[in-house]
BATIZA-245938 format. One record per residue (C-alpha): x, y, z; residue in one letter. Coordinates in steps of 0.05 Angstrom, whole numbers, plus 5000, padded with zeros to 4 digits. Layout:
! BATIZA-245938
@c1 X, c2 Y, c3 Z, aa A
...
This chain:
! BATIZA-245938
@c1 3483, c2 5052, c3 3152, aa M
@c1 3456, c2 4983, c3 3167, aa T
@c1 3486, c2 4916, c3 3150, aa N
@c1 3425, c2 4902, c3 3106, aa V
@c1 3439, c2 4964, c3 3064, aa R
@c1 3513, c2 4945, c3 3059, aa L
@c1 3496, c2 4875, c3 3035, aa R
@c1 3448, c2 4902, c3 2983, aa R
@c1 3499, c2 4951, c3 2958, aa R
@c1 3553, c2 4898, c3 2954, aa E
@c1 3506, c2 4851, c3 2915, aa I
@c1 3493, c2 4907, c3 2865, aa L
@c1 3567, c2 4923, c3 2859, aa R
@c1 3588, c2 4852, c3 2847, aa Q
@c1 3533, c2 4839, c3 2797, aa A
@c1 3549, c2 4903, c3 2759, aa G
@c1 3624, c2 4891, c3 2759, aa S
@c1 3616, c2 4819, c3 2736, aa A
@c1 3573, c2 4841, c3 2678, aa A
@c1 3621, c2 4896, c3 2659, aa L
@c1 3683, c2 4854, c3 2661, aa L
@c1 3656, c2 4794, c3 2623, aa A
@c1 3700, c2 4778, c3 2564, aa A
@c1 3675, c2 4815, c3 2503, aa G
@c1 3617, c2 4843, c3 2544, aa G
@c1 3580, c2 4907, c3 2531, aa T
@c1 3540, c2 4954, c3 2575, aa I
@c1 3469, c2 4930, c3 2567, aa G
@c1 3407, c2 4971, c3 2582, aa F
@c1 3332, c2 4962, c3 2593, aa P
@c1 3288, c2 4990, c3 2538, aa G
@c1 3309, c2 5017, c3 2471, aa I
@c1 3351, c2 5080, c3 2471, aa A
@c1 3369, c2 5122, c3 2411, aa R
@c1 3443, c2 5110, c3 2425, aa A
@c1 3432, c2 5036, c3 2412, aa A
@c1 3412, c2 5052, c3 2340, aa R
@c1 3470, c2 5099, c3 2325, aa L
@c1 3509, c2 5080, c3 2263, aa A
@c1 3585, c2 5084, c3 2270, aa P
@c1 3585, c2 5147, c3 2227, aa S
@c1 3526, c2 5180, c3 2261, aa E
@c1 3538, c2 5239, c3 2308, aa K
@c1 3522, c2 5232, c3 2381, aa V
@c1 3473, c2 5287, c3 2402, aa R
@c1 3497, c2 5318, c3 2467, aa I
@c1 3482, c2 5372, c3 2518, aa A
@c1 3531, c2 5406, c3 2565, aa V
@c1 3504, c2 5421, c3 2635, aa I
@c1 3551, c2 5470, c3 2669, aa G
@c1 3582, c2 5526, c3 2629, aa C
@c1 3635, c2 5553, c3 2677, aa G
@c1 3710, c2 5550, c3 2667, aa G
@c1 3718, c2 5475, c3 2655, aa M
@c1 3650, c2 5473, c3 2621, aa G
@c1 3673, c2 5525, c3 2571, aa T
@c1 3736, c2 5485, c3 2555, aa R
@c1 3692, c2 5424, c3 2540, aa H
@c1 3644, c2 5466, c3 2498, aa I
@c1 3701, c2 5495, c3 2456, aa E
@c1 3726, c2 5425, c3 2440, aa A
@c1 3658, c2 5393, c3 2430, aa L
@c1 3632, c2 5448, c3 2384, aa A
@c1 3682, c2 5428, c3 2331, aa V
@c1 3684, c2 5353, c3 2345, aa N
@c1 3658, c2 5315, c3 2283, aa P
@c1 3634, c2 5257, c3 2327, aa N
@c1 3580, c2 5297, c3 2362, aa C
@c1 3525, c2 5349, c3 2353, aa D
@c1 3524, c2 5398, c3 2410, aa L
@c1 3449, c2 5409, c3 2413, aa A
@c1 3440, c2 5443, c3 2480, aa A
@c1 3477, c2 5480, c3 2535, aa V
@c1 3452, c2 5493, c3 2606, aa C
@c1 3473, c2 5532, c3 2667, aa D
@c1 3433, c2 5558, c3 2727, aa C
@c1 3470, c2 5625, c3 2716, aa F
@c1 3437, c2 5654, c3 2653, aa T
@c1 3498, c2 5695, c3 2629, aa P
@c1 3539, c2 5632, c3 2627, aa R
@c1 3493, c2 5592, c3 2582, aa Y
@c1 3482, c2 5653, c3 2538, aa E
@c1 3557, c2 5659, c3 2530, aa N
@c1 3561, c2 5585, c3 2514, aa A
@c1 3508, c2 5592, c3 2459, aa V
@c1 3550, c2 5647, c3 2428, aa A
@c1 3614, c2 5607, c3 2433, aa V
@c1 3584, c2 5546, c3 2399, aa V
@c1 3552, c2 5589, c3 2344, aa K
@c1 3618, c2 5623, c3 2330, aa K
@c1 3657, c2 5558, c3 2326, aa L
@c1 3606, c2 5514, c3 2291, aa S
@c1 3560, c2 5562, c3 2256, aa G
@c1 3500, c2 5532, c3 2292, aa K
@c1 3471, c2 5558, c3 2357, aa A
@c1 3450, c2 5505, c3 2408, aa P
@c1 3388, c2 5513, c3 2451, aa D
@c1 3402, c2 5545, c3 2519, aa G
@c1 3370, c2 5527, c3 2585, aa Y
@c1 3374, c2 5550, c3 2658, aa Q
@c1 3341, c2 5487, c3 2687, aa D
@c1 3376, c2 5421, c3 2672, aa F
@c1 3311, c2 5382, c3 2679, aa R
@c1 3288, c2 5411, c3 2613, aa R
@c1 3350, c2 5382, c3 2580, aa V
@c1 3339, c2 5313, c3 2611, aa L
@c1 3267, c2 5314, c3 2586, aa D
@c1 3290, c2 5318, c3 2513, aa R
@c1 3285, c2 5250, c3 2479, aa A
@c1 3333, c2 5270, c3 2424, aa D
@c1 3393, c2 5279, c3 2471, aa I
@c1 3437, c2 5217, c3 2473, aa D
@c1 3487, c2 5240, c3 2525, aa A
@c1 3502, c2 5295, c3 2574, aa V
@c1 3568, c2 5326, c3 2596, aa F
@c1 3568, c2 5348, c3 2669, aa A
@c1 3627, c2 5394, c3 2685, aa P
@c1 3593, c2 5420, c3 2748, aa L
@c1 3615, c2 5437, c3 2819, aa P
@c1 3632, c2 5372, c3 2855, aa D
@c1 3569, c2 5370, c3 2899, aa H
@c1 3526, c2 5362, c3 2836, aa W
@c1 3567, c2 5305, c3 2804, aa H
@c1 3530, c2 5246, c3 2836, aa P
@c1 3459, c2 5270, c3 2829, aa L
@c1 3468, c2 5296, c3 2758, aa M
@c1 3498, c2 5229, c3 2738, aa T
@c1 3442, c2 5190, c3 2770, aa I
@c1 3387, c2 5233, c3 2741, aa L
@c1 3420, c2 5230, c3 2673, aa G
@c1 3421, c2 5154, c3 2676, aa C
@c1 3349, c2 5152, c3 2699, aa E
@c1 3331, c2 5196, c3 2639, aa A
@c1 3363, c2 5146, c3 2592, aa G
@c1 3425, c2 5189, c3 2577, aa K
@c1 3497, c2 5167, c3 2577, aa D
@c1 3539, c2 5213, c3 2620, aa V
@c1 3609, c2 5244, c3 2619, aa Y
@c1 3620, c2 5272, c3 2688, aa V
@c1 3679, c2 5311, c3 2713, aa E
@c1 3724, c2 5287, c3 2768, aa K
@c1 3724, c2 5276, c3 2826, aa P
@c1 3667, c2 5227, c3 2819, aa A
@c1 3634, c2 5249, c3 2884, aa S
@c1 3644, c2 5285, c3 2950, aa P
@c1 3630, c2 5222, c3 2990, aa T
@c1 3642, c2 5148, c3 2981, aa V
@c1 3568, c2 5128, c3 2987, aa A
@c1 3550, c2 5176, c3 2931, aa E
@c1 3603, c2 5148, c3 2886, aa G
@c1 3576, c2 5078, c3 2897, aa R
@c1 3506, c2 5104, c3 2881, aa A
@c1 3532, c2 5130, c3 2815, aa M
@c1 3560, c2 5062, c3 2797, aa V
@c1 3495, c2 5028, c3 2817, aa D
@c1 3455, c2 5077, c3 2774, aa A
@c1 3499, c2 5064, c3 2713, aa A
@c1 3488, c2 4989, c3 2722, aa R
@c1 3414, c2 4993, c3 2738, aa R
@c1 3398, c2 5035, c3 2676, aa Y
@c1 3451, c2 5006, c3 2631, aa G
@c1 3485, c2 5072, c3 2616, aa R
@c1 3555, c2 5090, c3 2595, aa V
@c1 3587, c2 5135, c3 2647, aa V
@c1 3657, c2 5164, c3 2635, aa Q
@c1 3696, c2 5203, c3 2688, aa L
@c1 3737, c2 5263, c3 2665, aa G
@c1 3804, c2 5231, c3 2683, aa T
@c1 3830, c2 5247, c3 2614, aa Q
@c1 3901, c2 5225, c3 2630, aa Q
@c1 3877, c2 5154, c3 2614, aa R
@c1 3871, c2 5177, c3 2542, aa S
@c1 3939, c2 5212, c3 2538, aa M
@c1 3996, c2 5175, c3 2503, aa P
@c1 4049, c2 5198, c3 2552, aa I
@c1 4014, c2 5161, c3 2610, aa F
@c1 3996, c2 5102, c3 2567, aa Q
@c1 4070, c2 5093, c3 2548, aa E
@c1 4095, c2 5103, c3 2619, aa A
@c1 4046, c2 5052, c3 2647, aa V
@c1 4065, c2 5003, c3 2592, aa R
@c1 4138, c2 5007, c3 2615, aa L
@c1 4117, c2 4993, c3 2686, aa I
@c1 4074, c2 4934, c3 2667, aa H
@c1 4131, c2 4906, c3 2625, aa E
@c1 4174, c2 4905, c3 2688, aa G
@c1 4225, c2 4955, c3 2662, aa R
@c1 4235, c2 4985, c3 2731, aa I
@c1 4225, c2 4919, c3 2768, aa G
@c1 4170, c2 4908, c3 2818, aa K
@c1 4138, c2 4974, c3 2841, aa V
@c1 4138, c2 4975, c3 2917, aa T
@c1 4120, c2 5048, c3 2928, aa S
@c1 4090, c2 5107, c3 2890, aa A
@c1 4084, c2 5181, c3 2906, aa T
@c1 4037, c2 5236, c3 2880, aa C
@c1 4056, c2 5308, c3 2892, aa W
@c1 4027, c2 5378, c3 2881, aa V
@c1 4032, c2 5447, c3 2911, aa G
@c1 3988, c2 5473, c3 2968, aa V
@c1 3915, c2 5492, c3 2973, aa N
@c1 3902, c2 5565, c3 2961, aa G
@c1 3886, c2 5605, c3 3024, aa T
@c1 3814, c2 5628, c3 3036, aa R
@c1 3786, c2 5676, c3 3088, aa V
@c1 3711, c2 5671, c3 3101, aa G
@c1 3652, c2 5681, c3 3055, aa F
@c1 3627, c2 5751, c3 3040, aa T
@c1 3551, c2 5750, c3 3028, aa T
@c1 3512, c2 5795, c3 2981, aa G
@c1 3452, c2 5799, c3 2935, aa P
@c1 3441, c2 5743, c3 2886, aa V
@c1 3465, c2 5766, c3 2817, aa P
@c1 3413, c2 5776, c3 2763, aa A
@c1 3402, c2 5713, c3 2723, aa G
@c1 3427, c2 5664, c3 2777, aa L
@c1 3381, c2 5611, c3 2807, aa D
@c1 3419, c2 5606, c3 2872, aa W
@c1 3373, c2 5553, c3 2901, aa D
@c1 3386, c2 5509, c3 2841, aa L
@c1 3461, c2 5522, c3 2845, aa W
@c1 3461, c2 5498, c3 2918, aa L
@c1 3419, c2 5438, c3 2899, aa G
@c1 3430, c2 5382, c3 2949, aa P
@c1 3480, c2 5422, c3 2991, aa A
@c1 3459, c2 5458, c3 3055, aa P
@c1 3425, c2 5525, c3 3045, aa W
@c1 3471, c2 5585, c3 3052, aa A
@c1 3463, c2 5659, c3 3034, aa P
@c1 3492, c2 5678, c3 2968, aa Y
@c1 3567, c2 5688, c3 2967, aa S
@c1 3611, c2 5700, c3 2906, aa A
@c1 3665, c2 5662, c3 2944, aa D
@c1 3620, c2 5601, c3 2946, aa R
@c1 3598, c2 5607, c3 2873, aa Q
@c1 3666, c2 5619, c3 2842, aa F
@c1 3710, c2 5587, c3 2896, aa G
@c1 3669, c2 5526, c3 2911, aa F
@c1 3730, c2 5481, c3 2914, aa M
@c1 3751, c2 5515, c3 2979, aa G
@c1 3685, c2 5499, c3 3015, aa C
@c1 3670, c2 5429, c3 3042, aa Q
@c1 3596, c2 5438, c3 3028, aa D
@c1 3613, c2 5431, c3 2954, aa Y
@c1 3681, c2 5397, c3 2949, aa A
@c1 3723, c2 5355, c3 2996, aa R
@c1 3795, c2 5374, c3 3005, aa G
@c1 3815, c2 5425, c3 2952, aa G
@c1 3875, c2 5397, c3 2914, aa E
@c1 3869, c2 5331, c3 2951, aa L
@c1 3807, c2 5314, c3 2909, aa T
@c1 3822, c2 5361, c3 2851, aa N
@c1 3891, c2 5340, c3 2826, aa W
@c1 3890, c2 5280, c3 2872, aa G
@c1 3840, c2 5239, c3 2831, aa V
@c1 3880, c2 5251, c3 2767, aa H
@c1 3945, c2 5228, c3 2799, aa L
@c1 3917, c2 5171, c3 2840, aa M
@c1 3882, c2 5144, c3 2778, aa D
@c1 3949, c2 5135, c3 2744, aa I
@c1 3979, c2 5104, c3 2807, aa V
@c1 3923, c2 5052, c3 2808, aa H
@c1 3934, c2 5038, c3 2734, aa W
@c1 4009, c2 5030, c3 2744, aa G
@c1 4007, c2 4985, c3 2806, aa I
@c1 3946, c2 4946, c3 2783, aa R
@c1 3914, c2 4959, c3 2851, aa Q
@c1 3854, c2 5002, c3 2868, aa D
@c1 3833, c2 4980, c3 2938, aa R
@c1 3873, c2 5009, c3 2995, aa P
@c1 3879, c2 4972, c3 3061, aa L
@c1 3890, c2 5032, c3 3106, aa S
@c1 3902, c2 5107, c3 3106, aa V
@c1 3935, c2 5158, c3 3150, aa Q
@c1 3940, c2 5234, c3 3139, aa A
@c1 3965, c2 5297, c3 3171, aa V
@c1 3958, c2 5369, c3 3149, aa G
@c1 3962, c2 5440, c3 3173, aa G
@c1 3947, c2 5514, c3 3163, aa L
@c1 4017, c2 5534, c3 3183, aa H
@c1 4009, c2 5606, c3 3160, aa R
@c1 3943, c2 5618, c3 3196, aa G
@c1 3893, c2 5627, c3 3140, aa S
@c1 3834, c2 5639, c3 3186, aa A
@c1 3769, c2 5614, c3 3155, aa G
@c1 3801, c2 5563, c3 3109, aa S
@c1 3762, c2 5498, c3 3105, aa E
@c1 3819, c2 5457, c3 3075, aa N
@c1 3889, c2 5447, c3 3101, aa Y
@c1 3943, c2 5484, c3 3063, aa E
@c1 3992, c2 5426, c3 3067, aa T
@c1 3974, c2 5352, c3 3069, aa V
@c1 4014, c2 5288, c3 3073, aa D
@c1 3978, c2 5221, c3 3067, aa A
@c1 3999, c2 5148, c3 3063, aa V
@c1 3958, c2 5088, c3 3039, aa W
@c1 3975, c2 5015, c3 3045, aa E
@c1 3959, c2 4972, c3 2984, aa Y
@c1 3975, c2 4898, c3 2976, aa P
@c1 4049, c2 4897, c3 2960, aa G
@c1 4056, c2 4973, c3 2953, aa C
@c1 4056, c2 5037, c3 2994, aa T
@c1 4028, c2 5101, c3 2963, aa V
@c1 4039, c2 5171, c3 2989, aa T
@c1 4010, c2 5240, c3 2975, aa W
@c1 4051, c2 5303, c3 2984, aa E
@c1 4018, c2 5371, c3 2983, aa Q
@c1 4072, c2 5421, c3 3001, aa R
@c1 4102, c2 5489, c3 2987, aa H
@c1 4154, c2 5492, c3 2931, aa K
@c1 4141, c2 5418, c3 2917, aa N
@c1 4182, c2 5394, c3 2858, aa E
@c1 4216, c2 5330, c3 2833, aa Y
@c1 4267, c2 5342, c3 2778, aa N
@c1 4234, c2 5408, c3 2761, aa G
@c1 4163, c2 5379, c3 2760, aa R
@c1 4113, c2 5418, c3 2802, aa S
@c1 4065, c2 5359, c3 2802, aa Y
@c1 4066, c2 5287, c3 2780, aa G
@c1 4075, c2 5214, c3 2799, aa I
@c1 4137, c2 5176, c3 2819, aa K
@c1 4137, c2 5100, c3 2814, aa F
@c1 4194, c2 5068, c3 2853, aa Q
@c1 4212, c2 4998, c3 2831, aa G
@c1 4264, c2 4949, c3 2853, aa T
@c1 4307, c2 4965, c3 2792, aa E
@c1 4291, c2 5038, c3 2778, aa G
@c1 4247, c2 5100, c3 2785, aa V
@c1 4197, c2 5128, c3 2735, aa L
@c1 4172, c2 5200, c3 2740, aa L
@c1 4114, c2 5223, c3 2696, aa V
@c1 4069, c2 5284, c3 2686, aa D
@c1 4029, c2 5309, c3 2627, aa R
@c1 4091, c2 5335, c3 2593, aa G
@c1 4141, c2 5277, c3 2596, aa S
@c1 4166, c2 5216, c3 2632, aa Y
@c1 4237, c2 5196, c3 2651, aa E
@c1 4269, c2 5134, c3 2682, aa V
@c1 4329, c2 5130, c3 2728, aa H
@c1 4382, c2 5104, c3 2731, aa P
@c1 4408, c2 5118, c3 2661, aa E
@c1 4438, c2 5048, c3 2660, aa S
@c1 4368, c2 5021, c3 2646, aa L
@c1 4374, c2 5052, c3 2577, aa G
@c1 4305, c2 5085, c3 2576, aa I
@c1 4308, c2 5155, c3 2547, aa K
@c1 4266, c2 5213, c3 2570, aa R
@c1 4203, c2 5221, c3 2527, aa V
@c1 4168, c2 5287, c3 2515, aa E
@c1 4093, c2 5286, c3 2502, aa G
@c1 4051, c2 5331, c3 2459, aa E
@c1 4035, c2 5399, c3 2491, aa P
@c1 3968, c2 5397, c3 2527, aa E
@c1 3923, c2 5440, c3 2484, aa R
@c1 3862, c2 5437, c3 2528, aa S
@c1 3841, c2 5407, c3 2594, aa W
@c1 3780, c2 5381, c3 2556, aa A
@c1 3817, c2 5325, c3 2521, aa N
@c1 3786, c2 5309, c3 2452, aa P
@c1 3813, c2 5237, c3 2451, aa P
@c1 3778, c2 5226, c3 2518, aa H
@c1 3714, c2 5255, c3 2488, aa H
@c1 3721, c2 5208, c3 2428, aa N
@c1 3731, c2 5148, c3 2472, aa N
@c1 3665, c2 5165, c3 2506, aa F
@c1 3630, c2 5173, c3 2439, aa F
@c1 3656, c2 5106, c3 2416, aa E
@c1 3628, c2 5074, c3 2479, aa S
@c1 3561, c2 5108, c3 2468, aa V
@c1 3557, c2 5076, c3 2399, aa R
@c1 3585, c2 5007, c3 2416, aa T
@c1 3562, c2 5001, c3 2489, aa R
@c1 3631, c2 4977, c3 2508, aa K
@c1 3662, c2 5006, c3 2572, aa P
@c1 3702, c2 5071, c3 2563, aa P
@c1 3774, c2 5077, c3 2588, aa V
@c1 3752, c2 5116, c3 2650, aa A
@c1 3688, c2 5077, c3 2667, aa E
@c1 3652, c2 5100, c3 2729, aa I
@c1 3670, c2 5040, c3 2773, aa E
@c1 3744, c2 5055, c3 2760, aa Q
@c1 3731, c2 5130, c3 2770, aa G
@c1 3697, c2 5117, c3 2836, aa H
@c1 3755, c2 5072, c3 2858, aa R
@c1 3805, c2 5127, c3 2840, aa S
@c1 3765, c2 5179, c3 2878, aa T
@c1 3756, c2 5138, c3 2941, aa T
@c1 3828, c2 5140, c3 2968, aa P
@c1 3828, c2 5216, c3 2968, aa L
@c1 3760, c2 5218, c3 3003, aa L
@c1 3782, c2 5171, c3 3058, aa I
@c1 3847, c2 5210, c3 3066, aa A
@c1 3804, c2 5271, c3 3079, aa G
@c1 3767, c2 5232, c3 3133, aa I
@c1 3834, c2 5211, c3 3164, aa A
@c1 3851, c2 5285, c3 3167, aa L
@c1 3787, c2 5298, c3 3206, aa K
@c1 3793, c2 5239, c3 3254, aa T
@c1 3869, c2 5248, c3 3263, aa R
@c1 3882, c2 5173, c3 3265, aa R
@c1 3899, c2 5113, c3 3222, aa K
@c1 3838, c2 5083, c3 3190, aa L
@c1 3832, c2 5011, c3 3165, aa N
@c1 3791, c2 5004, c3 3101, aa W
@c1 3746, c2 4947, c3 3077, aa D
@c1 3743, c2 4957, c3 3002, aa A
@c1 3688, c2 4905, c3 2994, aa E
@c1 3637, c2 4938, c3 3039, aa T
@c1 3668, c2 5008, c3 3029, aa E
@c1 3669, c2 5021, c3 3103, aa T
@c1 3722, c2 5031, c3 3157, aa F
@c1 3734, c2 4972, c3 3202, aa L
@c1 3710, c2 4980, c3 3273, aa R
@c1 3704, c2 5056, c3 3269, aa D
@c1 3632, c2 5080, c3 3267, aa E
@c1 3654, c2 5152, c3 3280, aa A
@c1 3695, c2 5152, c3 3216, aa A
@c1 3640, c2 5116, c3 3178, aa N
@c1 3593, c2 5175, c3 3189, aa R
@c1 3635, c2 5215, c3 3140, aa Y
@c1 3622, c2 5165, c3 3083, aa L
@c1 3556, c2 5197, c3 3064, aa S
@c1 3522, c2 5265, c3 3070, aa R
@c1 3451, c2 5289, c3 3080, aa A
@c1 3416, c2 5320, c3 3020, aa Y
@c1 3374, c2 5383, c3 3025, aa R
@c1 3301, c2 5373, c3 3007, aa A
@c1 3273, c2 5362, c3 2956, aa P
@c1 3336, c2 5330, c3 2928, aa W
@c1 3352, c2 5258, c3 2945, aa H
@c1 3393, c2 5200, c3 2918, aa L
C-alpha cells in the first residue's frame, strides 16, 4: 500500500466524516433516489440478501414491521430463499420474490434498501455494490474481515450518499443507553479501564469435502474468498475459517462489546494493541485460538478482552465492565449494576431480548432512509468498532505489540503487520 493511496484514502475519510458530523447535516447523494421522495408514512421497500440463521431472524421481524415492505429475498442456496418466501407469506400474507443471484435484486429500481446478513467475507463487497446500485444498506457485523475493506465501505457510503447501518443493535437497546448515560454523567467517576469478556471459540477439526448440494451456487457463496472444494464445515461453520471470518468470537461478540466500550469511553481510536492466545486442548485443525487475551491502549484508558473458559463476572457469561475512579459498572443485554452500593445506583433489569434482529434498530435505519440523517450505528462508527478486534487478530499472528496510527489506519514502522490489513480478492470480484 503506497503513501499516495494512503493520502487519498485519508482525504476521502476526512471529507466524508466532516460532511456527516456537520451540525444538522444529512447524508446527501448524487442523483435522485426513490428514498429521497419517501413520505414519513410511506413504507421502505426492502430486500434481504442472505437467508441463513441470522437472515431468518431478520426476515421474521421485517415481515411484520409496518415501516417496510419486504419485497424480495435472496440466497445462493435455493432451499434457503424458498423457505424465506414461505416464512414471509405465512407472517404477512404476501409472498416476496425469491432470487438466487443478488445482482438481480440490485438491478431492481423499486428496492430502496437491502439487508445483508451474510457470511463476513461478503459484508464489504455487498455493501459497496449496494451503494453503487443506489440502495441504502443494513449490513451485519463485523463490518469487514480486514481494515482496508472497512474503510472502502465507508468511502462507498460517502461517494454514493447512501445510508449504511451496521447490525450492532445494542446501540438501540435501552439497557445500554441508560448504562452509557450514567457513565457520561460521571456517576462512576472517570473511566480509566474497561473489560469485555466472553467464553471460548468452539473447537474445529479440519474440513470434510463432498459434492455440492443441489440448489447451491458454491462459486457465488465463495465470492471474493479463495477457491476451495465444497465443505459443509465451510458453508455452515464459516466463522471458524479465516477465509471467511477473522477470529471467531473475537470478531463475532467482540464488535458488539467493543462498540459499547467506545460509546462509554468516548474513544474509538486505539494507540496500540497486544494479544496472546492458545489452543491449550489441542484442537488440531482449528484456525482460531480457543482462548484469547488482548489489551489496547486508548488516550486516558486501557481496554482488555478476555476470551476464556468458564468466564463470568457476577454470574454474567459475557458483558462489559467499566472501571471508574469512583465505582464499577457491569452491563450485558439483560441488566446493569453499579458497585459499590454506597453510590446509590440500583441494579436495573432490561426487557428480555426477543430476537437478535432488533426491531428498534431496524426502525432507526428506516427513519434514516426517509430523513437521510445518520443512523445510530452509522458505518464509520461500525468500522471503528470493528477495527480494534481486527488488529488484535493481527497482533495474535505477529506475536508482538503493535502501535496503531488511527489516521492512516496502518501500523507504525511495521510493514509485516501492515500486510494483514487487506486481502486479495478472487477474480472476477474486486473492490
